[in-house]
C-alpha positions as CSV (number, residue, x, y, z in Angstrom):
1,M,135.9,103.2,138.4
2,I,134.6,106.3,139.3
3,L,133.1,107.0,136.1
4,A,131.8,103.4,136.6
5,W,130.5,104.3,140.1
6,I,128.6,107.6,138.4
7,G,127.4,105.2,135.8
8,A,125.8,103.3,138.3
9,L,124.1,106.0,140.2
10,F,122.9,107.2,136.6
11,I,121.2,103.8,136.1
12,G,119.4,104.4,139.7
13,L,118.3,107.7,139.4
14,T,117.0,106.9,135.5
15,L,114.6,104.2,137.2
16,G,113.7,106.4,139.9
17,L,112.9,109.3,137.5
18,L,111.2,107.5,134.6
19,G,110.2,103.9,136.1
20,S,111.9,102.0,133.4
21,G,114.9,102.2,130.9
22,G,117.8,102.6,133.4
23,S,118.6,99.0,133.6
24,I,119.3,99.3,129.7
25,L,122.3,101.2,130.7
26,T,123.7,98.2,133.1
27,V,126.0,96.2,130.0
28,P,127.1,99.2,128.5
29,V,128.3,100.8,131.9
30,L,129.8,97.3,133.0
31,T,131.4,96.6,129.6
32,Y,133.0,100.1,128.5
33,L,133.4,101.8,132.2
34,V,134.2,98.8,134.0
35,G,136.0,96.8,131.2
36,Q,134.3,93.6,131.8
37,E,133.8,91.0,129.2
38,T,130.4,91.0,127.2
39,K,129.2,87.8,128.9
40,V,130.2,88.7,132.0
41,A,128.8,92.1,132.1
42,I,125.3,90.7,130.7
43,A,125.4,88.1,133.8
44,S,126.2,90.9,136.0
45,S,123.5,93.1,134.7
46,L,120.9,90.1,135.4
47,I,121.6,90.0,138.9
48,I,122.0,93.9,139.4
49,V,118.7,94.5,137.7
50,G,117.0,91.6,139.9
51,I,118.2,93.0,143.2
52,I,117.3,96.9,142.4
53,S,113.7,96.0,140.7
54,I,112.9,93.9,144.0
55,F,113.7,96.5,146.0
56,S,111.7,99.3,144.0
57,A,108.7,96.7,144.1
58,I,108.4,96.4,147.8
59,P,106.6,99.8,147.9
60,Y,104.0,98.7,145.5
61,A,103.4,95.6,147.3
62,R,102.8,97.2,150.1
63,Q,100.2,99.4,148.3
64,Q,98.7,96.2,146.9
65,L,99.8,97.1,143.6
66,V,101.0,94.0,142.2
67,K,98.8,91.7,140.5
68,W,99.8,88.3,141.7
69,R,97.8,86.1,139.2
70,T,99.7,88.5,136.1
71,V,103.1,87.9,137.5
72,F,102.5,84.1,137.4
73,I,100.8,83.8,134.1
74,F,103.5,86.6,132.4
75,G,106.3,86.0,134.9
76,V,106.8,82.0,134.9
77,P,107.0,81.9,131.1
78,G,109.4,84.8,131.4
79,M,111.8,83.1,133.8
80,A,111.6,80.3,131.3
81,G,112.3,82.4,128.3
82,A,115.2,83.9,130.6
83,V,116.8,80.6,131.0
84,F,116.5,79.8,127.3
85,G,117.9,83.4,126.3
86,A,121.0,82.6,128.6
87,W,121.2,78.9,127.2
88,L,121.5,80.4,124.0
89,A,124.1,82.6,125.0
90,H,126.6,79.8,124.4
91,Y,125.9,79.9,120.5
92,V,126.0,83.6,120.2
93,S,128.9,86.0,119.6
94,D,129.8,88.9,122.2
95,A,129.4,90.9,119.2
96,L,125.9,89.8,118.0
97,Q,124.7,90.2,121.5
98,M,125.7,93.6,121.6
99,L,124.3,94.4,118.3
100,I,121.0,93.2,119.5
101,F,121.4,95.0,122.7
102,A,121.7,98.1,120.4
103,G,118.7,97.5,118.6
104,L,116.7,97.2,121.9
105,M,118.4,100.6,123.2
106,I,117.1,102.3,119.4
107,V,113.5,100.6,120.0
108,A,113.7,101.8,123.9
109,S,114.4,105.4,122.7
110,Y,111.7,105.4,120.0
111,L,109.1,104.3,123.1
112,M,110.4,107.3,125.0
113,F,110.5,109.8,122.6
114,K,107.0,108.8,121.2
115,P,105.8,106.6,123.7
116,V,102.7,104.3,123.5
117,K,99.4,105.9,124.6
118,L,98.5,104.4,127.9
119,N,95.7,106.4,129.2
120,E,93.8,104.1,131.3
121,A,90.5,105.4,129.9
122,E,91.3,104.5,126.6
123,V,92.5,100.7,127.7
124,E,90.0,98.3,127.2
125,Q,89.9,96.5,130.6
126,E,89.5,92.9,129.5
127,E,92.6,90.3,129.5
128,R,94.0,88.9,126.7
129,A,94.1,85.0,126.2
130,I,96.1,83.7,128.7
131,Y,98.3,81.6,126.2
132,K,98.9,84.9,124.4
133,I,100.3,86.6,127.5
134,A,102.2,83.7,128.6
135,L,103.7,83.5,125.0
136,D,104.5,87.4,125.4
137,G,106.3,86.4,128.9
138,F,108.7,84.0,127.1
139,I,109.5,86.5,124.1
140,V,110.3,89.2,126.6
141,G,112.2,86.8,129.2
142,G,114.2,85.6,126.2
143,I,115.3,88.9,125.2
144,T,116.3,89.9,129.0
145,G,118.3,86.2,129.2
146,L,120.1,86.9,126.1
147,V,121.2,90.3,126.3
148,G,120.6,91.2,130.2
149,V,118.1,93.8,129.7
150,G,115.1,93.9,132.3
151,G,112.7,94.8,129.6
152,G,110.5,97.2,131.3
153,F,110.0,99.2,128.4
154,L,108.3,96.3,126.7
155,I,106.4,94.7,129.7
156,I,104.6,98.0,130.9
157,P,103.0,98.7,127.4
158,A,102.2,94.7,127.2
159,L,100.4,94.9,130.6
160,V,98.2,97.7,130.0
161,L,97.4,97.4,126.6
162,L,97.4,93.6,126.2
163,G,96.7,92.5,129.9
164,G,94.2,95.0,130.9
165,L,95.7,96.8,134.0
166,S,96.0,100.2,135.1
167,M,99.2,101.9,134.7
168,R,100.1,101.8,138.2
169,L,99.2,98.3,138.6
170,A,101.2,97.4,135.7
171,V,104.6,99.3,136.7
172,G,104.5,97.4,140.1
173,T,103.5,94.0,138.7
174,S,106.3,94.5,136.1
175,L,109.3,95.4,138.8
176,V,108.2,91.7,140.4
177,I,108.5,90.0,136.8
178,I,111.4,91.6,136.0
179,A,113.0,90.6,139.2
180,F,112.1,87.0,138.6
181,K,113.2,86.5,135.3
182,S,116.4,88.4,135.9
183,F,117.4,86.0,138.9
184,A,116.6,83.2,136.6
185,G,118.4,84.4,133.7
186,F,121.5,84.8,135.6
187,L,121.4,81.7,137.1
188,E,121.5,79.9,134.2
189,Y,124.3,82.7,132.9
190,L,126.4,81.1,135.8
191,H,126.5,77.8,133.9
192,V,127.4,79.5,130.8
193,L,130.3,81.3,132.4
194,Q,131.9,78.5,134.6
195,E,132.2,76.8,130.9
196,M,134.0,79.6,129.5
197,Q,136.1,79.4,132.7
198,L,134.6,83.3,133.7
199,S,133.2,84.5,136.7
200,V,131.3,87.4,137.9
201,D,132.7,90.1,140.2
202,W,130.7,90.2,143.6
203,H,132.1,93.4,144.9
204,V,130.9,95.3,141.4
205,I,127.6,93.5,141.9
206,G,127.1,94.7,145.4
207,L,128.4,98.2,145.1
208,F,126.2,98.7,141.4
209,S,123.4,97.1,143.4
210,I,123.3,99.6,146.6
211,I,124.3,102.8,144.6
212,G,121.3,101.8,142.2
213,I,119.0,101.4,145.1
214,V,120.2,104.8,146.5
215,G,119.8,106.5,143.1
216,G,116.3,105.0,142.5
217,W,115.4,106.5,145.8
218,L,116.8,109.8,144.7
219,G,115.3,109.9,141.8
220,H,112.1,109.1,143.0
221,K,112.2,112.1,145.5
222,I,113.2,114.6,142.7
223,S,110.8,113.1,139.9
224,S,107.9,115.9,140.8
225,K,110.3,118.9,140.1
226,I,111.4,117.8,136.7
227,N,109.7,117.7,133.3
228,Q,109.1,114.2,132.7
229,H,108.2,114.8,128.8
230,Q,111.2,116.9,128.4
231,L,113.4,114.4,130.5
232,K,112.1,111.3,128.1
233,R,112.9,113.2,125.4
234,G,116.8,113.8,126.3
235,F,117.0,109.9,127.7
236,A,115.7,109.0,124.5
237,V,118.1,110.9,122.5
238,F,121.1,109.7,124.6
239,L,120.2,106.3,124.1
240,V,120.3,106.7,120.3
241,L,123.6,107.8,120.6
242,M,124.4,105.1,123.0
243,G,123.1,102.6,120.6
244,A,125.1,103.9,117.6
245,F,128.2,103.9,119.7
246,I,127.7,100.3,120.4
247,L,127.0,99.5,116.6
248,Y,130.2,101.3,115.4
249,K,132.4,99.0,118.2
250,N,130.7,95.9,117.4
251,L,129.6,96.0,113.7
252,P,133.0,95.3,112.4
253,N,133.5,92.1,114.8
254,L,130.3,90.4,113.3
255,F,132.4,89.8,110.0
């Protein structure tokens, strides 16, 4: 369990240092270090990510760096998508869920190694059509509900490039959206687990949330002293290795 607590601290540190990406480690840590079943780990990840995100969003909200209109337009469909994704988990095998998860890790690593240019001067500050933003929210929410990933690495570029938000406003808004859709997906996942006669471990959820919040605070404090470019590239390589490990563990089970 010591390795599990170190993993929880690493999740928080990554979120604090990079602003996103840490939540994608939660499911692997709960699965391979804590030893939880896949669907239990995904459900636990949703509530842990939601709690850490809401605490991380508070400073942004105080500085008026949350665009509540976008939270509603992107977030409400995202919540619906998260509920749909969690419901879909009834019919998706653990192996397929983890393979999808591994694919997302590789996508996240690519975006960290070769990030989308989010220079505010180059972004056209005109919002996309509302129904298109809502559709984006539903799709990202569906991914969240199905595999337990917060999706900040997808939401932030979408809000900047497609929603016309500044980078800082996108980060604060993204945190609130992640929290809302994570909570929605978790509530639906409780029904999934109940039907499978499984349950979450609230002791683990509480400790991971507290350690993650502390880690996020520490990461934010030391972020200015670390080369962000090198850090992101190193983390991208780590995600590729973790994604390959998950593929190795689960690909045989798919067949």
